[in-house]
N, C-alpha and C positions, 0 to 999 in steps of 0.2 A: 654392587655398590656399595660406596663407604658413604658416601652423603647418608644425613637422616631426613625424611619429608615426615612433615604432621601426615598425618590422615586427614584423606578426604574423599573419602565413600558416602553415598548418593543417599546409602542404607543408612545409615548412623543413626540410631535410636538415639534419643533424646530422654535423660534422665529425669529430667524437672522440667515442670511444663516454659514455653519460650516467654521468658517478658517482652513486651511491648517496648518500656526502656531505655533494652539494649539494643535495638536498631537502627536508631542514630545516632549521631556524634551531639554535646550536648548545646551547641550554638547551632545547633539546624535549625530551617527558616519553619519549616513542618512542626516544630517543639512551639516557634513564637506564636504561629498562627494558633494552635491548640490553645495557647496561653491566653492571645488573646479572644477567642471563644470563649472561652470561659468567664474573662470580667461584662463582657456584653449581655445585654439585655434583650434575652429570645421572650418575652412573656409573648408581646404580639403575636408570634410563630406556636409556640407554646396551647394557646386562647384554641387555637383552631381545632385542636386534640381534644379540646376537653368539651368542648359540642359532640363530639362523636357518641357511640351509643356501649364503645370498647367491643362490640361483636367484630368476628374479624382475625385475622393474627395477625400480632403482634407490629406494628411500625417500625420503622429507624427511626432512631432515637435523633432529635432536631438537631441537636446539638453537634452530633456526627456527621448529619451531612451540611451542615454549616460549614463545619472545617473543611472537610472537603471541597465543597465549591469555593470557598477566597482561595484553598490554598489551586488550585485550576487555573482560579481569573488572576493569580498574581506569577505564572507561569505562563499568561495567554493559552493556558489550555479549557475551550467552553465547550466541550463538544460532550452530551453525555454518554453518546456511546463511548469516546475517548477515557471521559471519567474512570466509567466502569471497568475497561479495560488496565486502567492505571492503580486501581485496585488489588488487582492480580500479578503486574509486573513492575513497580514502580515499590521503592522499600518507605518512600516518603508517605504515600496514595493510603499504602497497607495498615501505616502506623497511626493515619488520622482514621481511617476507616476503622480503625478497631481490628482488624481482621475479617472485614464483616468486609462482604463486596454486592453494594446496591446495584440492581442491575439500571440501565440506560431508562426506563419509562420510568421506575421509581425517579431518578433522579433527576430528570426532564420532569414528569409533575409537580415532585416536589418545589423544584425552582418557579414552573407555571402559578402555582399556588399563592407561595408565600412572594412574589416578587418584590413585593412593594413594602413586604417588610425586611426585607434583605437588604435596598434599596436604602428604608430608613439605618440602616444602621453607620452611615454614612456620617452623621451627622457625633455620630457616639467612638466612632473610630476616629475626627474629627477632635474633639472632644480630651482624647489619649495623648493625640498627636501636643495639644497645648497644654494637658498638665503635665507634661514632657518637656515642655519646653523651647519644643518646636515652633512654635508661630507666637510673631512679636505684633505682627499688623505693621511694619511702621513703613514698609512698601508693599501692594500688593499690584501685581503685572494681570491685565484681565486677555483676554483675546479667547479667540475660536477659531478650529479645525472641522475639515471636510473629514466624517467617515462614512463610510456605503453602507446601504442600506441594503437590507435582506433583499434586493428585489435587481432585476437589471433592467439598464434604463427603455431596452430594446423591448419590454412588457408596458412601454408611456406612451401617450397619444394625446395629440391636441385637440379641444373642443374643434376647431374647424377641420381636423380628419375622418374625428368622431364622426359629424352630419356627414360627410360622404360614406362613411365604411357604414353607418346607419342605413344610408339609401341602399348603396349594395348591397347587403346583406337583406334587405327588402324583398326585392328584387332577383332575388335568388331563389328567396323562402319561394315569394307567390310560385316561381318556374318549379322548384322540387315541387313542392303542394298540388300544382295542374300536371307534373310525370307522376307523382303518387296516384292523384284520382285516374288517369288513363289507366297508369301500371295495375290498378286494381278493379277497374272497371275488364280489364282487356283478360285480367287470372281467375275473375269471378263468371266470365264467358264459358272458359276454358278449362279452368278447373272445381270451380265450383267457387260458392260465397266465403269468403273469410279464410282463404289460403292466397299468399301473397309472399312473395320477397324481401327480406328484413332491410334489404343496404339503401332504400332511399330515407327511411324512416333514422336509421340511425346518422345519415348525412343530415336531415332536416334536422337534427338534437345537436349536432356540433354546431349549428350557425345560428338558430335557438338560443343558444346557452351564450352563445359571444352576443349578439344583439342585447342577453339582458344583463350580459355585465357593462356594454356601450349604452344603454340606458341608465345606466346605474350609478356609471361615472361621470356623465352630460347632467345629468340630475343634481348629483356631489357640488358638481362646478357653475352650475346653475346655483344653487343657493351659498355657495359661499360669493358670488358675483352680489345675488342680495344681499347679506352681510353686509359687505364692502360697502353698499350703496345704503345703507342705512347708516353706517358709521357718519359716512362721507355729509348724508342730509342733515346727521347732528350738528356735525361742523357747520356747515353752512349755515343751516341757520342761526346758530348763534352770532356768527358772521355777522349777517343780518339783522340781528339782534342790539351787538357793540355797535352796526354803522347807524342805524336807526335811534339810538338813544343820542348817537355824537351828533347826529343830525339835528335834534330835540335844543342840546347843548350851542349849536354856536345858531339854530336859528335860519338855515338853508341846508340845502338837498346837497349829496353829494353830490361829484359829474360822474359819465359814464356807466354804465350796466351794472346793477347790480349781480351777482356770483345767482347759480343759476342753481335749484337745489333739487338733487337728482330722484326720482320715482325709483324706489326698491323695485316694485313690480314691474318695472317697464329695462328692469336690468339683466344684462347680458354678459357670459362668461367675456374673452380680450379670445379672439379666432386664435393664440400659439398658446395661452394657457391648458396648460397637462397635466392628466392626472396619471398616475403608476394604475396599473390593473393587477400589481401584486401585493405591492402594500403602497394603498393610495394615500398616505399620511406623506411618504418619502418626495423629494422633489428631485429634479437634475441640476447638481449646480458644478459649480466649473470650483475641480483641486489644487490649491497655491502652486504646491508642488510640481504637478505634472502639468496643469497648463490643460487640462483635458477635463470632459465633462464626465458626474459617474452619476447614478442613481446616490443621493445621500442624505445624511442631517448634517445641521451645524452642529455641532457640539460647544461648548463654553465652558471654561473655567480658570475661576480667577485665584491667583495663587502670591503664596505667601515669598517676599525675598528671604527670609533667614534660611529654610530651611527648602522649601522650594515642595512646600505641601498644600493640597487646592484646600481653599478654606471657602470655596465655593462653582458649583456645576448645576449648569443648564442643559436644554436641547431645543435649538429650535428651525424650523422647516425654513427660515427666513437667510435666504443665501449669504444678506450681506447683515453686518453687526451694527448699523445707526441703532438700531434701538436697542441693542442690549445694554448699555451702559450700566443706564437704572438701577434696573432687576439684579444686576450682578454683585454690585454695593449694595441695594438692601439686603441681598441675601447672604455676603457676607454680615453686614450686621445680625439680623437675626440667629447667624448660627453662633457666632462668638460673643454677644451682647455690644458688639462696639464696633465703632466708627475704624478705619482704617486712616494711620495718617497721611498717607499716600496714595495715590491711583493712581498706574499709567493704564494706555491704551492707544492703538494707532490709530489714523485717524478716517478708519471704515465706522469709530465709534462715535466719531464727534458730530454733535449738534448743538445750536446754539440753545436751544431749549434744557436739551442735556445738563452740560457743564454749568446752567445757570438755574437748575431747580433747589430747592429749598432743599431736598432728600442729600443734597452732597453738601451742603451747609458744614465746614470743618475740615473738609477734608480736601487735600493740596494733591488738587485734578493735574496734570500732566496727557494732555487727550490733543494732537495737534489737526490744524482744521486743514492742513495741506498729506499730502501721502508723501512718505518721503524715500530717499533716492535708496537702491538695494546697498546696504554695505557701510552706511552714515547714520549713527544718533540723529540727524538733524540736517535740514539743507540749507540750515541758520545761521549763520555763522555767530556763535557766544560772542557777548559782551562782557564783562567785570561789576557790573553794577544794573539793577534794573532803570527801563527808559521811564522818565517822570514828564510827564505831559504840562507845558506849564502853558498858563496865561495868556492871550493874544489881546496885542495893545494897538486898536488899526491906527495910521498916520491918519486920520481927517479928526477924528472927534476926539482922540487924545483918551478915552476911558478905555477901560478892563473890559473884555466881556468873555465868559466860560469858555471853555476849551468846549468843543463837541465831543457828546459821549462816545465810549469807545463800546466798540465790538467786542461781546466774546471769541470771538476769534482774533481777533489782533490783540487784548489783553494774554487770550493763551500762547501766542508768536511770540509777545515781549518775554515772557516768564520762560521760553524754549531757549531766546535767544540769551539768557543769562548761566552765566555759570555753573550755577547747581544747579536749578533747572534741567537744562542738556544733559550734566551729569546722571543726576535720575533716571529722565528718558534712557538717556543711552543704552541704562543698565535691562529696559526692558524685555527687551528681543532674553536674554542670559537668564531670566527668570525662568517666563512663563512656555519658550518654544522646546527647551527639553522635555520638559514634561510631557508636550508628545512626543518629541520623538522617544521618551521614556515609554511611554503604551502603545505607541503604531509602532517605533523599529523592535523594541529590545523583546517586549513581552506578542509582537506581531497581531497585539489586536486593533486591523486595522479596518472593520466593518461590524455591521452587530448580529446576531444569531435570531433576535425577537424579530416580531416587526410589528408596526404602529408608535405610534409618537407617545401612548402613555409608556407601554411596556419598553421601547426601545429608552425611553427618557429614564427607567427603572435603570438598565444595565450600564448606562454612565454613570448612573450614581456607584453601582457597583464597581466597574472599573478607578474609578475615582478613589476611593475607598479601599479597593486595593495597590493603589500606588503609594497611597499611606501610609497603611500599613509597612510598605515594602521598606518606605524612608525611614519610619518608625524603626522596622528592625536591621539596617546599615549603619543607624545609627549607634546601634548598639545598647538604646537604651529599653527597659522593661517597662511597661505602663504600667500608674499608678492607682488606682481608686479611691475615690472619697470617703 
């Protein structure tokens, strides 16, 4: 053969030690993650190692472990076993791990131990994005998405069903205990005392274990019912006090029955109230995309319109978003030290109390009180100018009287009718919904690997942190330290 080929022998010896820097292209994502990790403050993680006595094998360096985890979440790879395998098979992971191979127990243990510290890196990454000029806070869009819990909806049971199942299991336990006693007596008579089969005790243990889980779930639901009753009691008592003061001012009592104060001691869960045995903090929610019910959490995000950077992230057990507007806007201000100029959210976030709260003063809110039609920015035809309310002159007296006070809902509808307001609100979907698509569809992060609200909330922060890092990387910018 006349063609010359380069050697490709697998036994070719290396005359010099290999350099990790030769393994990846200059602009590879893994290099970017390594650069960013070096600029993050990991003192909270390092402090945990300072408390140990120094005995035992040397630990894997936290910087290396953080690099591997962040890069894994960027790619949608969260399994510790897959991450371990990647340090052997994937050049980028091998580069980030400095040609080391932490086992999956070490990776999982590191993530569990430092989960809250890893979640805290969200704020540091957000500040890097701000320094790079990717955050403007001109328009922030807020929305939520349902992410699957690490639990099956078939492992959930309603309070009413718990009572039925508890009664059934108690009857079965009593029956098994009677059978066990009878079997023991027969075996003692036949074989001697202390010799009997173990089938019934094992069957009995399974039922007693299920009884214990049901009792714990019932107790948790009953405690939640009492806590809700305490909150309702305080609210009703406040209304009664306000009513009493108003009656004193007017000198006579109001008609009708006063509101009844609930008794927390007598509070009981709703018959349909459910609790999951695998992840009790998760809830059955409807997925807006598939219109199917799933065991999930409601993940919230506030997204800046300039470069789709997530400027606030939170997680709730509530299926609807009505009480999430104020917390999300407060977190934006807390994270970045200032309020956004404009903020938009869909009709699920609207409440008179939220849009009129003093905490949102200075923010141009665009939150419709009515659900919008699919594919349209607003149900209401826009007009070219704001609607002004004129004073009314009664024909009988000729005297001008002030117009009735407009509700927050009416005022918001008027704002959305304007050309400017309608145009900004129309962009809401284009700002926030692609972010959820990038997280769930592109990166494949459709559910959580952790269980329990506290851990799942931290994992959502890590997902949002890595979303922002990817935006920073794709913008072709390198973060600048102060």
